[in-house]
N, C-alpha and C positions, 0 to 999 in steps of 0.2 A: 238371252238365248232364244233362238228360233227353234221351235219344235215342229217336226214334220210327221205326217202320217204316211206310211208306206203301204202300197198295195202289192200283193203277191203277183208277180209276173210268172206265167207258166212257161218257162223256158226248159228245153230238153237237156241242155248240157251245162249252161253257165247260170249260176244263181244270180238273182238281181242284186243291185247295189246295197239295198238295205240288209239282205241276208248276209252279204259279205261283211257288213258291220259286225255281225255276230262272230264271224271268224276273227276279225281284228280284236274284238272284246275278249274272246277266249284266249287269243295269243297273249294279250296283255296280262291276263290273270295267270297264265302259265309262266310268263316271263317274271312276274312279280314274285312268285313262290319258288322259282328256280327248279321246277320239275318238268317232266315231259308230258304231264297231264294236269288237269285242273278239275275241281269238284264244286263249282258254284251251283247254288240252287237256281231254279228258273226265275224266282222272284229277284234274286241278286243280278242275274243277267239282264232282266228288264230294267232294273235300277241303273245299271251301268250303261245300257243303251240310251236311256233317257238323259243321264247326266253327261256323258261324253260324246254322244252322237246326235242327241236331240231327236231321237226316234221314240215315238210312243206307240206301242202295239199291245194287243191283248196276248194273254198267255197261249191261247189256241194258235194265234199267228206265229208266235215263237216256236211252238211245236211243229207247225207246218214247215217253217224255215229250217229247223234242225233236222226234220225228216228229209227235206230236199238236200241239205248239205251231206247227210249221211248216205243217201241214195246215190249221190254223185261222187262219193268218195273224197269229200273235203274234210269230214270229221268222222271219227269213230267214237261211238258211245257205248259205255258199259254200265248197265244198271246194277247198282251195288245193293246187296241185301244180305241179311243173315237171320238165323232163327234164334229167338231169345230162349230163356230157360223154360218157358211154357210151350215151346214148339211153334209159336206164331212168327211169321216173317216180319222183320223190321226193315223198312226201306230207308236207304240213305240217298243222298244226292247222287246224281249220275256223274261218272267220270268221263271227261271229254279228252280225246287225243286228236291232235291235228294230223291229217294225212299229208302225203307228198304234194297233192294239188294245192292245198292251203299254204304249205311252206313255199312252194314255187310262186304263188300269188303274192305272198308277203315279201319274198325276195325281189319280185318285180317292182313292188312299191318302193322298196329301199333303193333299188337301182335307178328308178325314175326320179326319185328325190335327189339322188347324187348328181344325176345328169342335169337336172334343173338348176341345182346350185352351181354346178360347174359352168353352165351356160351363162348364168347371171353373174359369174365371178364372185360369188359369195363363198367365203371360207367357212367351213364348219369345224366344230371343235375336234372331231376325230382326226383331222389332218395334222394337228400339232402334236409333237412329242416333247415339247419343252414345258416349262412350268407355267402356271396360270398367270403370273405377273407379266411375262413377256406377251402373252396373248392380250391381256387387258390393256397393256400399255399402247397397243395399236389404236385404241379408240380415244379420242380427245377428252371425253368426259371422265375418264379414269385416271388421267395423268394429273399430278399435282400442279404442273406448270400452267395448265389451261385455266383461263379466267371465265370461260363462258358457261359450260355445263357441268362443272365439277360440283356434285352435291355435298362433298365432304369439306369443301373449302369455306372458311369463315368469310362472311360478306364484309363485315367491319366490326370494329371494337365499339362496345357501348360506353366505354370510359371516356 
């Protein structure tokens, strides 16, 4: 895996590519839990950026990017807290909501990918409404009659 360090670009309207990786990461966490918000800690966001995007940044840089995304209306943050029995505030992880700009950006990525697949004439799984066996039978290495790349076929008998 190639790790990259990202520098913060001071753009007035559009966040840089690395901070858009934060939007994609938040979307995946939201999608995983099936809600319209997510509550990962900053440490967890940094782990996800390193693991899935290969981006290594400091926590302060993450805060700069989140501030930029919030200022440009890509993300809405709610700091969650409550008072315990002693009256002291207890801070929880921040809740993140994706705004319309972020949703439009993610939709444009999906549309771009569909167009790229359509241009290269690659079929993607969502096009099929039949069962999986019909889909897999189109590829030679899944059919039992194929002799070349079938991983499930016995090569020969040892007897």
